[in-house]
C-alpha positions, 0 to 999 in steps of 0.5 A: 259265291256261297261255299260251306267251309265248316260247321259251328258249335253253337250249343250253350256253355254252362258258364251262363249259369255263373253269369246269372248269379250276380243279377239275383238277390234273395227276394228276387230269386224267391219271387221267380219261384213263386211266379213259376208256380202261378204260371204253371197253375194258369197253364194247367187251367186253375184246377183248384185254389193255388197254395204256395208254401215257403219254409226257410230253415234258418238252422240248416240253411235250406229253402223249401218251396212247395206248390199245388199248381198241377205239377210238371209233366215228365217231358217238361222236367228238362225245362227247369234246368236247361238254359234256352228251353221254355214251354210255349204257350198262347195263354195271355196274362202269364207272369213269365215264360215257364222254366226260364225264371225258375232255373235262373232263380234256383242257380242264383240262390243255391249250389244244390238244387232238388226239384220233385214234381208229380203232374196230376196223378202221374208218377213223381219224378225228381231232378237234382243238380248242383255246383259240381254239375255246373262246373263240368262244362262238357257234361250236359247229361242229367239223371231223372229219377222216379221217387216216392210219390208226393201229393198229386199236382205238387211240385217241391223245390229244395235249395241247400248250400245257399249262396246267401245266408238266411237271417231270421231278422230279415223275415218281416221285410221279406213278408212285407215284400211278398204282401206287396208284390202278390197283393192282387193275386192274394185279394182274388181269393184263389191264391194262398201264400204262406211263409213259415206256416204264416199266411201272407196278407195283401198290401193294397195301395189304393186308399183314396181321399175324395176331395170335390173336383179332385176325386180319384180318376180311373182310365180303362181300355186297350192299347192296340199295336200294329203287330196285332197285340193288345194290352189292356190297361187301367190307370188310377190316380188320386190323393191318398187317405193317410196322415201318416208319414209317407215313407216315400210311398208316393209316385207310380205303381206298375202292375203287370198281369197282377204282379207288382213290378215297380213301387212308388216309382219317381223317375223323370218319365212320370213327371218328377222333373223341373217344370212338372212336379219337380224333384221328389218332395214330401209336399207331393206325398199324397199323389199316387198313380196305379197302373195295371197292365194285362197281356202276353208276357212279351208285351209287359214293360218289365225287365228280365227279372221283373224287378224294374219297369223297362222304360224303353218298352213299346207298351211303356211308351204308349201309356207314359204320357197319360201316367205323367199327366195324371200324376202331375195333376194330383201332385200339384194339388198335394203340394198346393194343399200341403201348407197351413193344415191344408191337407186336413181341410182339403183332403183328409176329411173327404174319406168316402166317395166314388172313383170317376171312370173314363173308358178309352177304346184305343189308347196311344201316346197321342190320345187325349184323356180328361184330368181334373182342371187345376185352378190357377194359383193366384199368388197375392202380393205380400201386402195384399196377403197380409191384409187378406189374412187380417181382414176380419181382425181389422174390422173387429179391432181397428187398432191392429191395422197400424200394427200389420201395416207397419210390417207391410211398410218394412216389406215394401221399403226396399223397393225404393232402393234407399241408401238408409233403408235399414235405418228407416226400417229399424225405426218403423219396427220399433215405432210399430212395437211401441204403439202395439204395446200401448194398444195392447194395454188400452184395448186388449187388456183394457187397462183404465188410466187417464191420458196424463197417466198414459203419457207419463207411462209411454215417456218411459219405455222401460216402464212400458216393457215392465208393464207388458211383461207382467201380462204376457208370456213370451218365449225365452230370449224375446225380451232381451232382443226387445231391449237390445233393438230398443237401445240400438234405435236410441243410439241411432237417434240420440248419439252423434255417431250413427249406429250400423244396422246390419241386414241380419239384425234387421231380419231378427228384429222384424221376426221378433216384432211379428212374433210379438204382434201375433202373441199380443193381437193374433195378427196373421203374417202367413205368406200364403 
């Protein structure tokens, strides 16, 4: 049975305007107005270079946004006010849906809104509304005025009684945000964006290094969907050319239809998780992946305000496996080369080269793409690493072998699980240091003395310390630690009661001995 019982009123409530306000901040709202100008410019066929002028009147608290995108037709003026209305278009690569973002942004930014527009050489029309009209829940009528002409093809938006106070000290931050967000448009040469009469310059994040085997890689092609929709993609990954502190500017950068949506994204989806890149860390800060997507607005993986990537969007799901693979590859090499001056040696000195490109006809989540092969990271045992570090030194100065092998012995001794490990280690360290002092005097400084004189000197340890102290400058506190641990060793050997050797004492003494051996003989104790 089917029987009509009533008609329902499903017209929207003006409360929808109020619900918009918490979702927008100043930068977000301003960008929506710029997006609308760009979309109208594209819709009107890009008749001339687009220019968007933003004027922030800090004294009066007024925002002016003026563009020459072509103007709004009289019949379309309602689109910039009424919720639920938008202009349909089959044009790909728009940033949004005309009329949706502008009405949200205007209401979120200000209580009084005035929009004047002249489509081509037509008459100029103006619509004005504000907080009082929004509060009148039953009145949907809004007057459209014919006003004095403005420049042909121009739209002027005036926002007053702002919901958020304009602060002049925030202008540099806003300028930087705009230069990043619209960089690809600004680089094209057909778009000028001015803030308080000063031109916004593009901020580009594609500054690459070209280390052999790990040059930047570009992957281009199409993602095709069962619905018949196609999204063009470009994924570029590499290591950046920068010695400056990253400030967190690493990770994934998502551009949708030339607009930056997400910058330096470090979510788990792109690999920042255990068993892949790991948690965000400065060691990975040279790794960057740029993702550029082009297609209809519905196929762009952005949220409604274009401030974040929608990780549940079908397009995101098709590309994310490949984004992660590329970013993980370069982050792994960034981390591997991050120690011991490795970036200078392996990355930064390769400042020129070519980006390698791979074309992919139809990309989906299971497509295989070729990334640089990460070499196996062979981790040497400590003993092998120290021998490797000092291989040439040992050949040139054979007396250094006993010094670094003494440290190796202390490193390996705990494997025997002896109860007196710390006592034996302390004796080895002190013995290593004593012999190192002798070798320093005889071989490094080439002090001339007879065997008898040398034996006499070495029988008096304080005299040895005094002799060496005159020839080498060690950091403050080093000699005090040498004396302390020498006395601890003497107590251990010559007194009835055995001294207690704590773990932290042994660690400090070992670090002291390694430091002295490095200063006296240039022994390298780096672990990798």
